[in-house]
N, C-alpha and C positions, 0 to 999 in steps of 0.2 A: 448638162446645161451649158449653153454657149452665151456669153454676155455680149450683146450687140449695142448696148447703151448703158449708162450708169445705173438706171433703174429698170432695165428691160433684159429679161433672160429668154432665150429661145431654146426649146427642147431639141435635143439631138436625136435624129431618127436612127434607131438601131433595129437590125433584123435578126431574127432567130438564127442561131447556128448550133452545130453539134458541140456538145460538151464532152470531152474525152477525160475520163477519170481512170487513172491507172490503178489496178488491183482493187477495184470496187468489190466488196464482199457479196457474193451470190451463193444461194443455197442450191444444192444438187441432190436429186433423188430420182433415179429412173422409175421406181415404183410409184412415186407420187408426183409425177411431172406437172399435173394441173395445180397441185398445191404449191409447189416451189415457184411456179410462174407467178401466182398471186402474191406470194410472200416477197419475191424479188421486186415485183412492181411496187409493192408497199414500201420497200426500202428505198427505191428510186424516188418515189413521191415524197418520202420524208426528207431525203437528201436535197431535193430541188425546192422544197417548200410548198409543193402542191397539196400535201396534207400536213398541216402544222398545228400544234397546240398553242402557238404564240403568234400574235399579229406581227406584221412586218413594220418595224419602226426604224428601219435603216435610214441613213442620212439621204440616200438617193431618192427615197420616196417623200421624205419630209420637205424636200425642195420643190416638189410638184404641186401645182395648183389643181386639185381634183376634188370631186364631191366625196362625201362620207361613204356613199354607196359604192363608188368606184374603188375607194381605198379598202372597203370591207371585202370586196370581191377579189382583191389582189392576192397573190400568193403570200403565204405566211413566212415566218422566219425559217431559214434553212437550218439543218443540223450539220455538224462537221463530220468528216469521214471517220473519226474515232468513235463518235456516237453511233454511226451506222454499223461499224464493226461490232460494237457491244450489242446493239439490237439484233444483228444477224446471229450472234452466238445464242441469245435467248430464244430466238425463233427456231434455231436449229435444235435446241433442246426440246422445244414444244413439238417440232416435227418428229423427232425420234420417239417422243411419247405417243404421238398419234399413230405411228407405224407399229410400235410395240403393242399397243392396245387395240389396233385395228379400228380406229375411230375416224369419223369424218368431221373435220373441224367446222364445216359449214352447217352442221345439224343445228337447228334453232327452233324457237317456238313458232307455231303456226299462226299465232296471233300476238298482238302487242303485249308486252310484259304487264302482268297484273300483280295483285297482292298475294297470290298463292306461291309463297317462297319455296315450299318443299318441291314444287314442280321444277325448280331450277337445278336441283342436285344431279339429275342424270345427264345434263348437258355437258359437252366436252370441256368447256373452259372451267366449269365448276369441279369436274372430276380432276382436271389438271391442278386446280387450286388445292384440292384435297391432297394430291400427291406432293405438292410443294410444302404444305403444312406438315405432312409426315416426315419429309426430309429435314425440315427445320427442327422438329422435335427430336429426331434421331441424330442431330448435329452433322448431317451430311451437307447442309447448306446453311449459311448464315441468314438471319432474318432480313437484313438489308438486301442481300443478293437475291433472295427469293422474292422480296417485294418489288425489286427492279424487274425481275423476270415476268411477274404477273402484270406489271404496268405495261411492259412492251406488248404482251399478248393482248391486253385490253385495248391498247391503241390500235393494234392490227384489226381487231373486231370492229372498232369504231370506223376505221377506214373502209372495211368490207361493207358495212351497213351504208355508209355515205355513198359508196360506189355501186350499190345495188347488188352486191354479191350474196347478201343474206337478207331475209325479210324483216328481222327485228334484232335488236341488241339483247343478248342474253344476260343482262345485268341492269341494275338501276343506278342512276345518278342521284346522289343525295347531297344535302347540305349539312355540314358538321361544324360545330362551334369549338374552336380551340381556345381554351382559357389562357388569359395573360398570366405569365408567371408572377408569383408574389402578390396575387390579388385574388385570394380564395373567397373573400367575402364580397359578394356583389354589391357595388355601390359605395364601398369604403373610400376609394380615391377617384371615383369617376367624375369626369367633367363633360360638359357639352361637346367640346372638341374631341375628347377621347372617345365618346360614344359615336361621334360622326366618323372618326378614323377607323375604329375597330368594328363598327357596325356596317361599313361599306355604304354609308349614307341611308341605310334603311332603319335607323333608329336603334334603340337600346337592344342588345342581345340578351337572351335569357340568362346566360352564365357570364355576361360581361367579358366576352372573348371575341376572337376573330372568326367570322364565318368563312369556311372554305368549302369548295365543291369537290366531291370525290365520288367513289362508287362503293357499292356493297361488296366488291371483290377484295377490298383491302384486307390483308392478313391480320388476324388478331394479335395484339402485342403479348398476350398471355403465353404464346408459344415460344417466346424468346428463351433460349437456354443460357444458363450461366456458364461462363468459360471454365473449363475443367482445369486449366493451368494458365499461368501468366504468359506462357509462350505464344498463346493464341492471339490473333488480332494484331493491330498496328502497334509496334514496339520500336523504340530507338535502339540502335546498336550500343552495346557497352563499350568502354574504352578498349578492352581486350579484343572484342569482336571487330571493332573498327581497325585496330592495329593489324589484326590477322588478315583483314581484307586488303589494307593498303600495302602490306608487305608480301602479298602473294605474287607468284610469278606471272599470273594472268594479267595483273594490272601494270606490268612492266611495258605493255604496249601503250603507246601514247593515247590513242583514242579511248581505250578502256579506262585508263587512269583518269582522263578528263571527264568521262561520263560519271564515274564515281564521285569525283570532286564536285561536279555541278550538282550532284544529289545531296551530299552532306555539307557543302559550303554555301549553296544557294537555295536548297529545298526544291529543286526542279523535278517535275514529273518526267516520265519517259517521253511523253509527247512534246513537252516543252523543249527537251534536248533535241528531238527530231526537228523541231521548227526553227532552231537557231540558224541564222543566215550570215553569210560572209559580211554583208553590209552592216550587221549589228556590231562588229568588232572594231576596235581602235588600236592604233599602234602606240603602246605606252612610251616608246622612245620619242614620239612627237607630241602626244597628248599627255600633259603633266598632271592630269586629274588624279586624286588619291583614290577615288571610287568611280565606278561607271554604272549607269542605269540602262538597262535593256528592256524594251517593250515587246511583249509577245501577245499573240492572240491565244487566250487561255485554252487549254485542252478540254476544259469543262465549260461548255457553252460558248457563245460568241461574245465574250467579254475580254477586255484588254487587261493584261497583267504586267506590272513592272517589277523587276527584281534587281537587287544590288549585287555588283560584281567587284571583288577586290582588285587592286592594281596587279597583284601577284598572279591571280588566276587569269586576268585579261592578258598578261604577258605570256602565259603558257598557251592560251588559245591562239594568240597572234603567231607565236613560234610554230604551232602545229600547222596553221594554214600557209606557212612559208617553207614547208618541207618539200623535198622532191616527190615523195609519195603522194602528198596532197595535190601537187601540180599535175601528176598523171591522172588522178581521179577527177580533178577539175576539168581536164581536157575531155575525158570520156563523157562527163555530164553535159558539157556545153555542146559537144558534137551530137549527143542524143537528144537534148531538149532545146537547143538553141540558146541565144543570148538574152531572150526576153524573160526567161524564168529567173526567179531569185536563186542565187547560188547558195547552196547549203554549206554549213560548216563541216558537217559529217556526211561523207559520200561513201557508198559501198563499192565493192570491186566491179560491179556491173555498170557503174556510172549513174546510179539512182540515189536519191535521198535515203538514208538509213530508215529502218522501221522501228517501232516501239519494241517489238519482240527482240530485235538485235540488242537493244540497250538492256532490257531486263534479263536477257540470257547470260549476261556477264556474271551474275551471281551464281548461276548454275554451273558455269565453267570453273569458277573459284571453288565451289563445293566439290566438283569432280577432281580437281587438283588436290584438295585437302584430303579427300577420301583415298586417293592413290598414295599420298604420302603417309597416311595413317595418323593424321592429326585431327584435332577437334574440328567438326564440320559446322559451318555457319547455319543458323536456324532462321536468320533474318532474310528479308527480300530486298529488292532494289527500292521499292516504295518506302521501306523502313529507313532508308537513308534520308528521306524527306522528314520523317519523324525525328531522326537524329539531329538534323539541322534545327528544327523547331525547338527541341528539348535543350540542346546545348546553347542556343541563342537565348532562350528563356533563362537558363541557368546563369549565363554570363551577365544578363541584366539584373537578375536577383542579387548576384555577388556585387554588382556595381551599385546596388542600393536603390534602383528605380522602383517607382510605385507600381502596384498591380495594374492600374489604369493605363499607365505608360506602356507596360509590357503587353497588355491586351491589344492596344492599338497597333503597336509595332509588329507583333506576331501576325495579326490578321492581315496587315498590309503586306508584309514580306512573304507570307505564304500564299497570298492571292485568294483568301477566303472572303466570302460575303458576310459571314456571321462568326463572331468570336466563339460561339459554342463549339465550332469545329476545331478551332485553334486551341481551345482551353485545355485539351488533353495533354498538350506538350508542357504547359505551365504546371499542370498537376504532376506530371512525371518529374519535372525539375524540383518540385517542392517535396515530394514524398519519397523519392528514391535516393538513397545515400550516394549512389554512384554519380548522380547528377547535381545534388544539392551542394556539393563541395568541390567545385571544379578547380583543379590545381595544375592540370597538364599545361605546359607552356605553349604548346602548339594551338590550343583552343583560344587562349588569350591573344596569341599572335594572329589568329584567324579573324576574330571578331572586333578587336580593339580598333583597327583602322576604320571600322564602320561606325564607331561610337558617336563621333561628331555629327555624321550624316543622320543617324537615327534620331539623335536629340533634336536636331534642327527641324526635321520633317514631322516629328511626333508632338513636340511641345504645343504647336498650334492646335492640334486635334484634341488634346486632352484638357485644354483650358476650359 
């Protein structure tokens, strides 16, 4: 928009141009060329928002004066490249299954779906669903991972139907009521406003819950297997494990050490580390702030996340981007990409922004080093450093005597979660595990105490 008068805005005319995306994930299969072309087109449409499950509520559209029909026909919300990569992996698994079983994915019903449910079982997506259920029951896949896989395949079929690749969708869309927690007896604490909010404006729900729309492809929760050992799933590093990681020869390299510190000191995901830009950093010699806030586009969805950085860690990052090695890589990046692109903090040897895989592979390199030395090998992953941050931060606040409500809000905000149910596991670790309920290591207090005043100031308003 171009402002030509105080109350008048003029739309800026823009023309379509090519969008170049480096290393866009594409599927390849010489024996299934037609299939991979369809799947790759689906990934492209998801990336550009041409096929989206969310409407486009971006600021650029909200400024436009347009009819509801025009807005409804506009492209939906885009997904980021990390989500495209994940979708490509799930589609690749589906493609392998199609090849192994000599199945045509486009096989569908010759007529619209009806109530004869048994007739669905021979269809490809239902056979694939059965295979996923078998893998969950045999502990080859986790329930959550398998659910994400069937969700991606389901979205692919919806895209195929919308674009006239198949005659009908081989599953049903249904409405399911999710009951509100702590309200088992319908009508016990219901109010008119509550019914309006939870009933989506359609009146009282049968079970006094939230109606959600889903499909009959959803995997049954009864197939969830209990973990056979506490080593499975997301777990924080113990003090011994964290010390073995920090003291490894691998982490003597500045960039590797900084990646690990951003994990256990800030709770950053691999994609968050990849997205760090030079412009996000400050020179602690000039800026006397005790803490720094950095804003990132979250790696999970198009939402903004802010995280806290200590003065000490900002000093390390600033020193890193002022080394001779960084200057060489910066020159490569600017020659290759020009000066209009945001300059990354971490650049690889080829002059490109580092990848998520490069960051997560640090732990594999440490394991290889430990195996060669004949010492105990780490069982934790890079993502577990994020669990370590959450657990130690929760433990620090418990030791400081903060209330559960205060800790809940702080953890949810610092970890960038939408819901405390996701962050709650870290508080549970801190309360139930003796290794975390009695934090005495000086470096932990040194790490989190400088953030205490900032945490209190920001959180007190939210918990009143």
